[in-house]
SERO-4910 file (N, C-alpha, C, O; in steps of 0.05 Angstrom, whole numbers):
BEGIN
 pado doro    nc1    nc2    nc3   cac1   cac2   cac3    cc1    cc2    cc3    oc1    oc2    oc3
  Met    A  -1482   -693   -867  -1467   -679   -846  -1470   -649   -851  -1467   -639   -873
  Thr    A  -1477   -636   -830  -1481   -607   -831  -1455   -592   -832  -1434   -603   -826
  Glu    A  -1456   -567   -839  -1431   -550   -840  -1419   -548   -812  -1395   -548   -808
  Glu    A  -1436   -545   -791  -1427   -543   -764  -1412   -569   -756  -1391   -567   -743
  Glu    A  -1423   -592   -763  -1410   -617   -756  -1383   -620   -770  -1364   -630   -758
  Lys    A  -1382   -611   -795  -1356   -612   -810  -1335   -594   -796  -1312   -602   -792
  Glu    A  -1343   -570   -788  -1325   -552   -774  -1315   -564   -748  -1291   -563   -742
  Val    A  -1333   -576   -733  -1325   -588   -707  -1307   -612   -712  -1287   -615   -698
  His    A  -1314   -629   -732  -1297   -652   -738  -1268   -643   -745  -1249   -654   -735
  Gln    A  -1266   -622   -761  -1239   -612   -769  -1224   -601   -745  -1200   -606   -742
  Ala    A  -1238   -586   -729  -1225   -574   -705  -1216   -596   -686  -1194   -594   -675
  Leu    A  -1233   -615   -681  -1226   -637   -662  -1204   -655   -673  -1187   -665   -658
  Phe    A  -1204   -659   -699  -1182   -674   -711  -1155   -660   -708  -1136   -673   -700
  Ala    A  -1155   -634   -713  -1130   -619   -709  -1121   -620   -680  -1097   -623   -674
  Tyr    A  -1140   -617   -662  -1134   -618   -633  -1123   -645   -625  -1103   -647   -610
  Lys    A  -1135   -666   -635  -1126   -693   -628  -1098   -698   -638  -1082   -710   -625
  Met    A  -1092   -689   -663  -1065   -693   -674  -1045   -678   -657  -1023   -688   -653
  Ala    A  -1052   -654   -648  -1033   -638   -631  -1030   -652   -604  -1008   -653   -594
  Leu    A  -1051   -664   -594  -1049   -679   -568  -1030   -703   -572  -1013   -708   -555
  Ile    A  -1034   -717   -594  -1017   -740   -599   -988   -732   -602   -970   -745   -592
  His    A   -983   -710   -615   -956   -700   -619   -942   -693   -593   -917   -695   -590
  Thr    A   -958   -685   -573   -946   -679   -546   -949   -702   -527   -944   -699   -503
  Gly    A   -957   -726   -538   -960   -749   -520   -982   -744   -500   -980   -752   -477
  Tyr    A  -1003   -730   -508  -1025   -722   -490  -1015   -707   -466  -1024   -712   -443
  Arg    A   -995   -690   -471   -983   -673   -450   -971   -692   -428   -974   -686   -404
  Ser    A   -958   -712   -436   -946   -732   -418   -925   -719   -400   -916   -697   -405
  Trp    A   -917   -733   -379   -897   -723   -361   -871   -719   -376   -855   -701   -370
  Trp    A   -865   -737   -396   -840   -734   -411   -841   -708   -428   -821   -694   -429
  His    A   -863   -703   -440   -866   -678   -456   -863   -654   -437   -849   -634   -444
  Arg    A   -876   -655   -414   -874   -632   -396   -845   -628   -386   -836   -606   -383
  Leu    A   -831   -650   -381   -803   -649   -373   -786   -636   -395   -770   -618   -389
  Leu    A   -790   -645   -419   -775   -633   -441   -781   -604   -445   -763   -588   -450
  Ser    A   -806   -596   -441   -813   -568   -442   -799   -552   -420   -789   -530   -425
  Phe    A   -799   -564   -396   -786   -551   -373   -756   -547   -378   -744   -527   -370
  Leu    A   -744   -567   -391   -715   -566   -398   -710   -549   -423   -688   -548   -433
  Glu    A   -731   -536   -433   -729   -517   -455   -721   -531   -481   -706   -519   -497
  Asp    A   -730   -555   -485   -726   -569   -511   -742   -555   -532   -767   -551   -529
  Asp    A   -729   -546   -553   -742   -530   -574   -766   -544   -587   -787   -532   -591
  Glu    A   -763   -570   -593   -784   -584   -606   -809   -587   -588   -831   -584   -596
  Ala    A   -804   -594   -563   -826   -597   -543   -840   -570   -539   -864   -569   -537
  Arg    A   -825   -549   -537   -837   -522   -533   -853   -514   -557   -874   -502   -555
  Ala    A   -843   -520   -581   -858   -513   -606   -884   -530   -607   -905   -519   -615
  Ala    A   -882   -555   -600   -906   -572   -600   -926   -562   -580   -950   -563   -585
  Asp    A   -917   -554   -557   -935   -543   -536   -948   -517   -545   -972   -513   -540
  Ala    A   -933   -500   -558   -945   -475   -568   -965   -481   -590   -986   -468   -591
  Thr    A   -959   -500   -607   -978   -508   -628  -1004   -519   -615  -1026   -512   -624
  Leu    A  -1001   -537   -595  -1024   -548   -582  -1041   -527   -569  -1065   -527   -571
  Thr    A  -1028   -508   -556  -1043   -486   -543  -1059   -470   -563  -1082   -463   -559
  Ala    A  -1047   -464   -586  -1061   -448   -607  -1084   -464   -619  -1106   -454   -623
  Ile    A  -1079   -490   -625  -1100   -507   -636  -1123   -511   -616  -1146   -511   -624
  Glu    A  -1116   -515   -591  -1136   -518   -570  -1154   -493   -568  -1178   -495   -565
  Ser    A  -1141   -470   -569  -1156   -445   -568  -1175   -442   -592  -1199   -434   -589
  Gln    A  -1166   -449   -615  -1182   -448   -639  -1205   -468   -638  -1228   -462   -645
  Ala    A  -1199   -492   -629  -1220   -513   -626  -1241   -504   -606  -1265   -508   -610
  Arg    A  -1233   -492   -584  -1251   -482   -563  -1270   -461   -575  -1294   -461   -570
  Lys    A  -1259   -443   -592  -1276   -423   -605  -1296   -435   -623  -1320   -427   -624
  Ile    A  -1287   -455   -639  -1305   -468   -658  -1327   -483   -644  -1351   -480   -651
  Val    A  -1320   -500   -624  -1341   -517   -612  -1360   -500   -595  -1382   -510   -589
  Asn    A  -1353   -476   -587  -1371   -460   -572  -1385   -438   -588  -1399   -421   -577
  Ser    A  -1381   -438   -614  -1392   -416   -631  -1422   -416   -633  -1434   -395   -634
  Thr    A  -1435   -440   -633  -1464   -442   -633  -1472   -466   -617  -1456   -484   -611
  Lys    A  -1498   -468   -612  -1508   -492   -598  -1505   -517   -616  -1501   -539   -606
  Ala    A  -1508   -513   -642  -1504   -536   -661  -1475   -546   -660  -1471   -570   -661
  His    A  -1456   -528   -657  -1428   -536   -655  -1424   -551   -628  -1410   -571   -628
  Gln    A  -1435   -541   -607  -1433   -555   -581  -1445   -583   -582  -1434   -602   -572
  Ala    A  -1469   -585   -595  -1482   -611   -597  -1465   -630   -614  -1463   -654   -607
  Ala    A  -1453   -620   -635  -1435   -637   -652  -1411   -647   -635  -1404   -670   -638
  Cys    A  -1400   -630   -619  -1378   -638   -602  -1386   -661   -583  -1372   -680   -579
  Arg    A  -1410   -658   -571  -1420   -679   -553  -1425   -705   -567  -1418   -726   -557
  Val    A  -1436   -704   -591  -1441   -728   -607  -1415   -742   -614  -1413   -766   -611
  Ile    A  -1396   -727   -624  -1370   -738   -631  -1357   -751   -607  -1346   -773   -609
  Ser    A  -1357   -738   -585  -1346   -749   -560  -1360   -774   -552  -1347   -794   -544
  Ala    A  -1386   -775   -554  -1402   -798   -545  -1397   -822   -564  -1401   -845   -555
  Gln    A  -1388   -817   -588  -1383   -839   -607  -1356   -853   -603  -1351   -874   -614
  Gln    A  -1339   -841   -587  -1313   -852   -582  -1315   -875   -561  -1332   -874   -544
  Pro    A  -1297   -894   -563  -1295   -913   -541  -1288   -899   -515  -1276   -877   -515
  Glu    A  -1297   -910   -493  -1294   -896   -467  -1266   -887   -460  -1261   -865   -451
  Tyr    A  -1246   -905   -465  -1219   -898   -458  -1208   -876   -475  -1193   -859   -466
  Val    A  -1216   -875   -500  -1208   -853   -518  -1222   -827   -510  -1209   -806   -511
  Met    A  -1247   -829   -503  -1262   -806   -495  -1249   -793   -470  -1247   -768   -468
  Arg    A  -1239   -809   -452  -1225   -799   -428  -1199   -785   -435  -1192   -764   -425
  Met    A  -1184   -798   -454  -1158   -787   -462  -1161   -760   -477  -1148   -741   -471
  Asp    A  -1179   -760   -497  -1183   -736   -513  -1197   -714   -498  -1190   -691   -501
  Asn    A  -1216   -721   -482  -1231   -702   -465  -1241   -678   -481  -1238   -655   -473
  Phe    A  -1254   -684   -504  -1264   -663   -521  -1285   -645   -506  -1288   -621   -511
  Leu    A  -1300   -658   -487  -1320   -642   -473  -1309   -620   -456  -1323   -601   -449
  Ala    A  -1283   -622   -449  -1270   -601   -434  -1267   -575   -450  -1263   -554   -439
  Leu    A  -1270   -577   -476  -1269   -554   -494  -1294   -537   -492  -1294   -513   -498
  Leu    A  -1316   -550   -483  -1342   -536   -481  -1341   -516   -458  -1331   -522   -436
  Asp    A  -1351   -492   -463  -1352   -471   -443  -1378   -475   -428  -1399   -466   -437
  Leu    A  -1377   -487   -404  -1401   -492   -389  -1415   -467   -379  -1439   -467   -377
  Asn    A  -1400   -446   -374  -1412   -421   -366  -1429   -409   -388  -1451   -399   -383
  Glu    A  -1420   -411   -413  -1435   -400   -435  -1460   -417   -440  -1481   -406   -446
  Gln    A  -1457   -443   -436  -1480   -461   -440  -1502   -455   -420  -1526   -457   -426
  Ala    A  -1495   -448   -396  -1514   -442   -375  -1525   -414   -377  -1544   -407   -362
  Gly    A  -1515   -398   -396  -1525   -371   -400  -1512   -351   -381  -1523   -329   -378
  His    A  -1490   -358   -369  -1476   -340   -351  -1453   -327   -365  -1441   -340   -383
  Ser    A  -1447   -303   -358  -1424   -290   -370  -1399   -300   -357  -1398   -306   -333
  Thr    A  -1378   -303   -373  -1352   -312   -362  -1336   -289   -352  -1314   -292   -340
  Gln    A  -1345   -264   -356  -1331   -241   -347  -1339   -234   -318  -1362   -239   -310
  Glu    A  -1321   -224   -303  -1327   -216   -276  -1344   -191   -275  -1342   -174   -292
  Lys    A  -1362   -190   -256  -1379   -167   -253  -1363   -145   -239  -1348   -150   -220
  Thr    A  -1366   -120   -248  -1351    -98   -236  -1371    -78   -225  -1362    -58   -213
***
């Protein structure tokens, strides 16, 4: 296993654990957050931070992006849909387009 694959595995593992902790952002979790439940809001903040970090890691190089695709493809289909790791990939960066607006 390459260093890039290890980094992606660790990032996706942390992301998946945060998703599980929020019930995959279930309606119940969203309701609790709306009602300002401290635990739900803390879990949501943690998920947001971990998701941001995972996004940075999986988009850091083409090898990291490829590792994310391989890991996602190895999951059973229903798990792949729930985890949606491919959503972390920045498609604009992959296509060579800038994500910043032109001024």
